[in-house]
N, CA, C and O atoms as CSV, one atom per row, in Angstrom:
chain,resi,resn,atom,element,x,y,z
A,1,UNK,N,N,0.844,-1.187,0.000
A,1,UNK,CA,C,0.000,0.000,0.000
A,1,UNK,C,C,0.879,1.236,0.000
A,1,UNK,O,O,1.872,1.290,0.726
A,2,UNK,N,N,0.531,2.221,-0.797
A,2,UNK,CA,C,1.286,3.458,-0.887
A,2,UNK,C,C,0.757,4.429,0.161
A,2,UNK,O,O,-0.325,4.995,0.001
A,3,UNK,N,N,1.519,4.620,1.229
A,3,UNK,CA,C,1.082,5.484,2.314
A,3,UNK,C,C,1.356,6.957,2.041
A,3,UNK,O,O,0.989,7.811,2.848
A,4,UNK,N,N,1.990,7.267,0.927
A,4,UNK,CA,C,2.286,8.656,0.611
A,4,UNK,C,C,1.068,9.374,0.031
A,4,UNK,O,O,1.109,10.589,-0.162
A,5,UNK,N,N,0.020,8.666,-0.240
A,5,UNK,CA,C,-1.194,9.282,-0.760
A,5,UNK,C,C,-2.239,9.376,0.347
A,5,UNK,O,O,-2.169,8.667,1.351
A,6,UNK,N,N,-3.187,10.246,0.147
A,6,UNK,CA,C,-4.268,10.356,1.131
A,6,UNK,C,C,-5.187,9.156,0.997
A,6,UNK,O,O,-5.588,8.785,-0.106
A,7,UNK,N,N,-5.507,8.570,2.101
A,7,UNK,CA,C,-6.376,7.401,2.069
A,7,UNK,C,C,-7.309,7.447,3.255
A,7,UNK,O,O,-6.854,7.568,4.392
A,8,UNK,N,N,-8.609,7.353,3.018
A,8,UNK,CA,C,-9.546,7.378,4.145
A,8,UNK,C,C,-9.379,6.155,5.044
A,8,UNK,O,O,-9.867,6.143,6.174
A,9,UNK,N,N,-8.689,5.126,4.546
A,9,UNK,CA,C,-8.518,3.918,5.350
A,9,UNK,C,C,-7.179,3.888,6.082
A,9,UNK,O,O,-6.848,2.881,6.707
A,10,UNK,N,N,-6.394,4.983,6.019
A,10,UNK,CA,C,-5.116,5.020,6.715
A,10,UNK,C,C,-5.360,4.916,8.214
A,10,UNK,O,O,-6.086,5.721,8.796
A,11,UNK,N,N,-4.759,3.939,8.812
A,11,UNK,CA,C,-4.950,3.654,10.230
A,11,UNK,C,C,-4.497,4.831,11.093
A,11,UNK,O,O,-3.590,5.575,10.722
A,12,UNK,N,N,-5.128,4.982,12.223
A,12,UNK,CA,C,-4.749,6.018,13.187
A,12,UNK,C,C,-3.895,5.406,14.284
A,12,UNK,O,O,-3.965,4.206,14.547
A,13,UNK,N,N,-3.086,6.248,14.922
A,13,UNK,CA,C,-2.310,5.798,16.080
A,13,UNK,C,C,-3.268,5.467,17.215
A,13,UNK,O,O,-4.234,6.195,17.445
A,14,UNK,N,N,-3.008,4.380,17.923
A,14,UNK,CA,C,-3.822,4.133,19.109
A,14,UNK,C,C,-3.310,5.032,20.236
A,14,UNK,O,O,-2.222,5.600,20.129
A,15,UNK,N,N,-4.063,5.161,21.282
A,15,UNK,CA,C,-3.755,6.096,22.363
A,15,UNK,C,C,-2.382,5.854,22.982
A,15,UNK,O,O,-1.610,6.795,23.171
A,16,UNK,N,N,-2.076,4.604,23.297
A,16,UNK,CA,C,-0.786,4.293,23.921
A,16,UNK,C,C,0.378,4.606,22.998
A,16,UNK,O,O,1.390,5.159,23.430
A,17,UNK,N,N,0.237,4.254,21.730
A,17,UNK,CA,C,1.317,4.495,20.764
A,17,UNK,C,C,1.501,6.000,20.553
A,17,UNK,O,O,2.629,6.477,20.430
A,18,UNK,N,N,0.397,6.743,20.512
A,18,UNK,CA,C,0.483,8.195,20.364
A,18,UNK,C,C,1.213,8.841,21.528
A,18,UNK,O,O,2.007,9.762,21.337
A,19,UNK,N,N,0.946,8.360,22.725
A,19,UNK,CA,C,1.649,8.885,23.906
A,19,UNK,C,C,3.134,8.546,23.838
A,19,UNK,O,O,3.979,9.370,24.188
A,20,UNK,N,N,3.453,7.327,23.386
A,20,UNK,CA,C,4.849,6.913,23.263
A,20,UNK,C,C,5.576,7.775,22.234
A,20,UNK,O,O,6.700,8.216,22.472
A,21,UNK,N,N,4.936,8.012,21.099
A,21,UNK,CA,C,5.551,8.827,20.049
A,21,UNK,C,C,5.768,10.245,20.556
A,21,UNK,O,O,6.833,10.823,20.339
A,22,UNK,N,N,4.778,10.809,21.222
A,22,UNK,CA,C,4.908,12.155,21.780
A,22,UNK,C,C,6.074,12.218,22.767
A,22,UNK,O,O,6.840,13.181,22.759
A,23,UNK,N,N,6.210,11.209,23.606
A,23,UNK,CA,C,7.312,11.129,24.560
A,23,UNK,C,C,8.656,11.072,23.831
A,23,UNK,O,O,9.604,11.756,24.216
A,24,UNK,N,N,8.732,10.260,22.783
A,24,UNK,CA,C,9.969,10.135,22.014
A,24,UNK,C,C,10.340,11.460,21.336
A,24,UNK,O,O,11.518,11.800,21.228
A,25,UNK,N,N,9.343,12.188,20.889
A,25,UNK,CA,C,9.586,13.500,20.283
A,25,UNK,C,C,10.201,14.441,21.308
A,25,UNK,O,O,11.184,15.127,21.027
A,26,UNK,N,N,9.614,14.465,22.497
A,26,UNK,CA,C,10.130,15.336,23.561
A,26,UNK,C,C,11.539,14.933,23.991
A,26,UNK,O,O,12.371,15.796,24.271
A,27,UNK,N,N,11.815,13.617,24.047
A,27,UNK,CA,C,13.160,13.151,24.396
A,27,UNK,C,C,14.207,13.685,23.419
A,27,UNK,O,O,15.355,13.920,23.798
A,28,UNK,N,N,13.816,13.869,22.196
A,28,UNK,CA,C,14.727,14.363,21.172
A,28,UNK,C,C,14.784,15.894,21.136
A,28,UNK,O,O,15.447,16.478,20.279
A,29,UNK,N,N,14.088,16.527,22.067
A,29,UNK,CA,C,14.118,17.982,22.168
A,29,UNK,C,C,13.298,18.687,21.098
A,29,UNK,O,O,13.532,19.860,20.807
A,30,UNK,N,N,12.341,17.980,20.511
A,30,UNK,CA,C,11.497,18.560,19.473
A,30,UNK,C,C,10.115,18.882,20.018
A,30,UNK,O,O,9.697,18.354,21.049
A,31,UNK,N,N,9.423,19.747,19.314
A,31,UNK,CA,C,8.059,20.109,19.685
A,31,UNK,C,C,7.100,19.715,18.565
A,31,UNK,O,O,7.519,19.434,17.442
A,32,UNK,N,N,5.825,19.699,18.882
A,32,UNK,CA,C,4.815,19.422,17.860
A,32,UNK,C,C,4.847,20.495,16.780
A,32,UNK,O,O,4.577,20.211,15.613
A,33,UNK,N,N,5.172,21.714,17.158
A,33,UNK,CA,C,5.261,22.806,16.190
A,33,UNK,C,C,6.382,22.533,15.182
A,33,UNK,O,O,6.224,22.804,13.991
A,34,UNK,N,N,7.504,22.002,15.652
A,34,UNK,CA,C,8.612,21.670,14.749
A,34,UNK,C,C,8.245,20.504,13.825
A,34,UNK,O,O,8.617,20.491,12.651
A,35,UNK,N,N,7.518,19.534,14.363
A,35,UNK,CA,C,7.045,18.411,13.541
A,35,UNK,C,C,6.118,18.953,12.458
A,35,UNK,O,O,6.206,18.551,11.298
A,36,UNK,N,N,5.232,19.867,12.842
A,36,UNK,CA,C,4.291,20.463,11.892
A,36,UNK,C,C,5.034,21.199,10.775
A,36,UNK,O,O,4.658,21.092,9.607
A,37,UNK,N,N,6.072,21.937,11.123
A,37,UNK,CA,C,6.847,22.664,10.116
A,37,UNK,C,C,7.486,21.690,9.127
A,37,UNK,O,O,7.500,21.948,7.924
A,38,UNK,N,N,8.007,20.589,9.622
A,38,UNK,CA,C,8.623,19.587,8.739
A,38,UNK,C,C,7.590,18.921,7.833
A,38,UNK,O,O,7.882,18.582,6.686
A,39,UNK,N,N,6.384,18.737,8.358
A,39,UNK,CA,C,5.329,18.060,7.592
A,39,UNK,C,C,4.526,19.024,6.722
A,39,UNK,O,O,3.749,18.592,5.869
A,40,UNK,N,N,4.710,20.326,6.934
A,40,UNK,CA,C,3.958,21.310,6.163
A,40,UNK,C,C,2.497,21.380,6.565
A,40,UNK,O,O,1.611,21.490,5.719
A,41,UNK,N,N,2.258,21.314,7.863
A,41,UNK,CA,C,0.882,21.375,8.358
A,41,UNK,C,C,0.859,22.181,9.656
A,41,UNK,O,O,1.874,22.761,10.041
A,42,UNK,N,N,-0.279,22.221,10.325
A,42,UNK,CA,C,-0.398,22.986,11.564
A,42,UNK,C,C,-0.063,22.117,12.787
A,42,UNK,O,O,-0.097,20.888,12.727
A,43,UNK,N,N,0.251,22.779,13.866
A,43,UNK,CA,C,0.532,22.070,15.118
A,43,UNK,C,C,-0.693,21.325,15.589
A,43,UNK,O,O,-0.574,20.244,16.167
A,44,UNK,N,N,-1.882,21.884,15.354
A,44,UNK,CA,C,-3.105,21.203,15.788
A,44,UNK,C,C,-3.317,19.905,15.010
A,44,UNK,O,O,-3.856,18.942,15.556
A,45,UNK,N,N,-2.898,19.867,13.739
A,45,UNK,CA,C,-2.995,18.625,12.978
A,45,UNK,C,C,-2.073,17.559,13.566
A,45,UNK,O,O,-2.440,16.386,13.634
A,46,UNK,N,N,-0.890,17.963,13.987
A,46,UNK,CA,C,0.041,17.025,14.622
A,46,UNK,C,C,-0.566,16.523,15.929
A,46,UNK,O,O,-0.540,15.323,16.206
A,47,UNK,N,N,-1.108,17.432,16.730
A,47,UNK,CA,C,-1.715,17.044,18.007
A,47,UNK,C,C,-2.866,16.066,17.784
A,47,UNK,O,O,-2.985,15.075,18.505
A,48,UNK,N,N,-3.706,16.335,16.802
A,48,UNK,CA,C,-4.839,15.447,16.507
A,48,UNK,C,C,-4.369,14.082,16.013
A,48,UNK,O,O,-4.970,13.060,16.345
A,49,UNK,N,N,-3.306,14.060,15.227
A,49,UNK,CA,C,-2.769,12.797,14.735
A,49,UNK,C,C,-2.175,11.984,15.876
A,49,UNK,O,O,-2.399,10.776,15.957
A,50,UNK,N,N,-1.420,12.631,16.755
A,50,UNK,CA,C,-0.825,11.915,17.892
A,50,UNK,C,C,-1.887,11.426,18.882
A,50,UNK,O,O,-1.687,10.425,19.569
A,51,UNK,N,N,-3.006,12.131,18.949
A,51,UNK,CA,C,-4.092,11.729,19.844
A,51,UNK,C,C,-4.985,10.653,19.219
A,51,UNK,O,O,-5.885,10.127,19.874
A,52,UNK,N,N,-4.728,10.331,17.947
A,52,UNK,CA,C,-5.517,9.303,17.283
A,52,UNK,C,C,-6.846,9.784,16.742
A,52,UNK,O,O,-7.684,8.969,16.356
A,53,UNK,N,N,-7.059,11.099,16.706
A,53,UNK,CA,C,-8.317,11.636,16.188
A,53,UNK,C,C,-8.321,11.696,14.659
A,53,UNK,O,O,-9.377,11.608,14.031
A,54,UNK,N,N,-7.136,11.846,14.067
A,54,UNK,CA,C,-6.992,11.881,12.613
A,54,UNK,C,C,-5.760,11.072,12.222
A,54,UNK,O,O,-4.990,10.638,13.079
A,55,UNK,N,N,-5.589,10.878,10.930
A,55,UNK,CA,C,-4.372,10.243,10.431
A,55,UNK,C,C,-3.800,11.122,9.333
A,55,UNK,O,O,-4.540,11.833,8.653
A,56,UNK,N,N,-2.492,11.078,9.157
A,56,UNK,CA,C,-1.848,11.892,8.135
A,56,UNK,C,C,-0.568,11.205,7.681
A,56,UNK,O,O,0.352,11.000,8.473
A,57,UNK,N,N,-0.515,10.855,6.415
A,57,UNK,CA,C,0.689,10.204,5.904
A,57,UNK,C,C,1.879,11.150,5.955
A,57,UNK,O,O,3.002,10.708,6.197
A,58,UNK,N,N,1.657,12.456,5.731
A,58,UNK,CA,C,2.765,13.423,5.805
A,58,UNK,C,C,3.378,13.440,7.196
A,58,UNK,O,O,4.600,13.423,7.346
A,59,UNK,N,N,2.533,13.474,8.201
A,59,UNK,CA,C,3.025,13.499,9.583
A,59,UNK,C,C,3.673,12.168,9.929
A,59,UNK,O,O,4.731,12.138,10.559
A,60,UNK,N,N,3.052,11.071,9.525
A,60,UNK,CA,C,3.630,9.748,9.799
A,60,UNK,C,C,5.023,9.617,9.191
A,60,UNK,O,O,5.924,9.066,9.822
A,61,UNK,N,N,5.206,10.122,7.964
A,61,UNK,CA,C,6.518,10.029,7.325
A,61,UNK,C,C,7.569,10.839,8.083
A,61,UNK,O,O,8.707,10.392,8.225
A,62,UNK,N,N,7.202,12.014,8.565
A,62,UNK,CA,C,8.130,12.827,9.359
A,62,UNK,C,C,8.465,12.103,10.662
A,62,UNK,O,O,9.624,12.067,11.074
A,63,UNK,N,N,7.456,11.532,11.306
A,63,UNK,CA,C,7.698,10.803,12.556
A,63,UNK,C,C,8.606,9.602,12.327
A,63,UNK,O,O,9.490,9.330,13.139
A,64,UNK,N,N,8.395,8.887,11.233
A,64,UNK,CA,C,9.258,7.744,10.911
A,64,UNK,C,C,10.706,8.197,10.760
A,64,UNK,O,O,11.626,7.543,11.252
A,65,UNK,N,N,10.897,9.314,10.083
A,65,UNK,CA,C,12.244,9.843,9.886
A,65,UNK,C,C,12.893,10.210,11.221
A,65,UNK,O,O,14.041,9.851,11.481
A,66,UNK,N,N,12.160,10.915,12.049
A,66,UNK,CA,C,12.692,11.367,13.342
A,66,UNK,C,C,12.980,10.190,14.268
A,66,UNK,O,O,14.007,10.163,14.947
A,67,UNK,N,N,12.070,9.218,14.294
A,67,UNK,CA,C,12.200,8.084,15.216
A,67,UNK,C,C,13.012,6.934,14.619
A,67,UNK,O,O,13.204,5.899,15.257
A,68,UNK,N,N,13.487,7.132,13.378
A,68,UNK,CA,C,14.272,6.112,12.685
A,68,UNK,C,C,13.506,4.791,12.572
A,68,UNK,O,O,14.034,3.711,12.838
A,69,UNK,N,N,12.260,4.924,12.171
A,69,UNK,CA,C,11.390,3.769,11.942
A,69,UNK,C,C,11.289,3.598,10.434
A,69,UNK,O,O,11.112,4.575,9.706
A,70,UNK,N,N,11.402,2.371,9.967
A,70,UNK,CA,C,11.539,2.120,8.533
A,70,UNK,C,C,10.261,2.307,7.710
A,70,UNK,O,O,10.343,2.551,6.506
A,71,UNK,N,N,9.088,2.198,8.332
A,71,UNK,CA,C,7.858,2.319,7.550
A,71,UNK,C,C,6.699,2.811,8.414
A,71,UNK,O,O,6.722,2.721,9.641
A,72,UNK,N,N,5.699,3.326,7.731
A,72,UNK,CA,C,4.489,3.757,8.438
A,72,UNK,C,C,3.812,2.551,9.090
A,72,UNK,O,O,3.276,2.662,10.193
A,73,UNK,N,N,3.834,1.416,8.421
A,73,UNK,CA,C,3.223,0.211,8.996
A,73,UNK,C,C,3.873,-0.136,10.332
A,73,UNK,O,O,3.192,-0.524,11.281
A,74,UNK,N,N,5.179,0.005,10.395
A,74,UNK,CA,C,5.884,-0.271,11.657
A,74,UNK,C,C,5.520,0.770,12.721
A,74,UNK,O,O,5.351,0.437,13.894
A,75,UNK,N,N,5.402,2.019,12.303
A,75,UNK,CA,C,5.006,3.077,13.239
A,75,UNK,C,C,3.631,2.796,13.832
A,75,UNK,O,O,3.412,2.979,15.030
A,76,UNK,N,N,2.709,2.350,12.985
A,76,UNK,CA,C,1.328,2.152,13.419
A,76,UNK,C,C,1.101,0.806,14.116
A,76,UNK,O,O,0.056,0.598,14.733
A,77,UNK,N,N,2.061,-0.096,14.024
A,77,UNK,CA,C,1.886,-1.418,14.629
A,77,UNK,C,C,1.741,-1.310,16.141
A,77,UNK,O,O,2.488,-0.590,16.804
A,78,UNK,N,N,0.779,-2.030,16.661
A,78,UNK,CA,C,0.574,-2.074,18.105
A,78,UNK,C,C,1.467,-3.170,18.680
A,78,UNK,O,O,1.371,-4.329,18.275
A,79,UNK,N,N,2.332,-2.805,19.619
A,79,UNK,CA,C,3.215,-3.843,20.185
A,79,UNK,C,C,2.422,-4.898,20.937
A,79,UNK,O,O,1.433,-4.606,21.609
A,80,UNK,N,N,2.880,-6.112,20.806
A,80,UNK,CA,C,2.236,-7.206,21.539
A,80,UNK,C,C,2.802,-7.283,22.942
A,80,UNK,O,O,4.005,-7.132,23.157
A,81,UNK,N,N,1.933,-7.515,23.871
A,81,UNK,CA,C,2.369,-7.657,25.270
A,81,UNK,C,C,2.651,-9.109,25.553
A,81,UNK,O,O,1.931,-9.997,25.097
A,82,UNK,N,N,3.689,-9.345,26.299
A,82,UNK,CA,C,4.045,-10.736,26.603
A,82,UNK,C,C,3.079,-11.301,27.639
A,82,UNK,O,O,2.459,-10.560,28.401
A,83,UNK,N,N,2.968,-12.592,27.652
A,83,UNK,CA,C,2.057,-13.276,28.575
A,83,UNK,C,C,2.762,-13.643,29.874
A,83,UNK,O,O,2.239,-14.437,30.655
A,84,UNK,N,N,3.909,-13.093,30.108
A,84,UNK,CA,C,4.681,-13.439,31.313
A,84,UNK,C,C,4.123,-12.754,32.513
A,84,UNK,O,O,4.641,-12.925,33.617
């Protein structure tokens, strides 16, 4: 699937993953406003995407670059919890 295009079926970040991504952004000394500038959108769009209210391939691609994640699918994947 080509995630560089707009797709109404593009998955949204779940709440836990959005919080993790936001935390990782802050650890790197970046702000949502800086992410928005890189993605060419508004800070509110970044906030909505991280909260799981919307999805954006532009924002996902910037996040993948910053977090050194190889694909949007990997970014959106929900980690499995161990049964231990």
